[in-house]
Phi, psi and omega in degrees: 000133178288146183305322183291345179269350185282142176290319180234137178245347178223139174227123182243125186253140161281167176256299185291127182087350179244302179263317186234148181299146175275354192302317183288331176293323175294322178296319179294324177295317178297318180291327177294314177298320178301311183297312185292325180277329188259330187295138175296344177286338183240247185277331177056047180273142182274151175203130184296338182260000181247138181291161171303143189297135167204179184244357182252121179218152171272175184297323180296321180292320176298318179300322178291316178299320176295319178302321182283306189291330182247021174046063182056035180073002180292334177293318176301317180293324179300312184281326180293322179294342178257017171090014176269125184245328186274135181293332176299318178293318180301315178296314181302315179300319180292311183298310182302317182296313182287329175294315175299322178297320180293315179299320179294321177298315180300317181294314182290341176262017168092008181267056184298317184295321180296315179299316182299317181295324181290321179295324178292323173298314180294331174301321183283323189235352191080179183278072180276172176299326179292323178292318179297320175299317180297319176300316181298320179294318176299316183295317180297323181292340176286336182074020179252152182259138170228122185256115179300138176254095189292322180293333182298340177302319181298314179296320181295330183262008188298328182269008179275137182256339185205182185297319181297325177294322177300309181295322181293326183292316179293326178296312181300322181300319178279319185297325178300319178293318181299317179297330182282333187252339184262109189297324184278004174083355178271134176202162178251117178261191176265359182299118183053037183277098184281331186297314180292318178301318181289323175301313178298317181299315180295321181290319177300317179300323178298317181292316188282321183275326182083173185299331183293336185251346184247122176274148174056048175299142183289326180221096186291167179106012182264128187283333180082163183238006185298332182268008185238024181290144181243116178288145182266347174229145180306125193306316183291325181290321180290321176299320180296323177302312180298319177300313182291324178296314181295324180294335177273005176085016180273132177276133183251150177209167177226141175224110188230149172280005176276147172287180187300312186293317179296336176278312185296308188303304182291324177296325173292317184301317180271002176076021182265331189303321184295346180272000182237139173288138181298328181289349179249022173243120180242126185244175176299332179294318177297319177297312181297318181298323180290320178295322180291322182282328181228077186303329181293346179277339185293152001273144182245357174294156175309140019277000173304135184283001188309312185295317178294319179296318180300318180290322177299316180285342186053045186236125174276000180276104186298319180301318178301315184291315183293333184264359185287130183292135177237148001289160178292166184307132186300330180297331178261321180302322178292343182244020175243121187250126175257131182244114182212174183242006189228160173303321179302318178297316179298317179294324177294322178295320180295317180298326178281340185083034181250165173285156181226130173247115176273134177252143184262046181241015176274199186304316186269354181059223181296338179298341182281349184305316184299314181294328180285327173296317183292330178270006173071037175303141182289327178219148175230116188242146176297320175206179187294341180297336180293345177302329179304313183289334179281318188265325184240058181298141180078000000 
């Protein structure tokens, strides 16, 4: 078949919820929130349904921690429906919300000097792990209990429409307290707060990768989840799909919210990695490196189309990607298919001017069909194997 006769010439895949189950990523997110809120090394907040902090758990215990910290997964649903796709962002939003709630509680119970001292510490260093540890220590010395209300996150974010709204809401929650207690008007909010985000990201990596992959872990004993990945399509069948697409002249790419190691290891294990050119694989590590190098471009995580566009262009040059005009030329956009499981993927596809195939193997499963229908997804598939009928009909 001549290239000009093909309906699609490019297919770009997400990984989580498309190739691999998101379940272990959600487990890692829950454990990260649990550690930062519960560990004596950090905030050391009490909660009747959460165990005393430790790093070794069986699956049943992990399931319970996730059930509590993410309110039966409703918190995940709240942020994903508003375009948040990266687990690092999910963890950050939860931690920032509860950290702001604690600060607000301390202010409202009369501990203004304590709150003021914490804001001044954060002025100097940002909301780092050390500042959070200091807040935890000060709070413990008061001898008062503060119990995080995990379900309240959903209600608080109910009027948010997108990812930017979510980030602005947690910032506002803290900033209002800061303006009330810091006389000189200077304060550190969560707005574009990289120190806290990076602290959450580092802690998540320790849980997901485990001690074998993380040097100098802050709290050792974490087993990691890299060897427990669950494929959503039979691995040999998915590999054959990739092989057949390439044989038909279709260019393949990946844009994932996973960092580099979490992308490479499982894709190698299932035999999929060799079917993709490395220049057409964009990970969260690539996104983060670009944000750090060009802060004015942030945020670049989905639903920003940066990761998909980078893989489409097969370009490691961040400036080229950032300056590329969007939407892409319609003659190519109409024949470029993005395959994802989330609203963030759909929004990225729309920004690029590409077609979008939603797969119903993400967090909400078949329940996600309605939202994709309402948002006008071009194709809705039970799983990624359905890409064959879309791209290689007959």
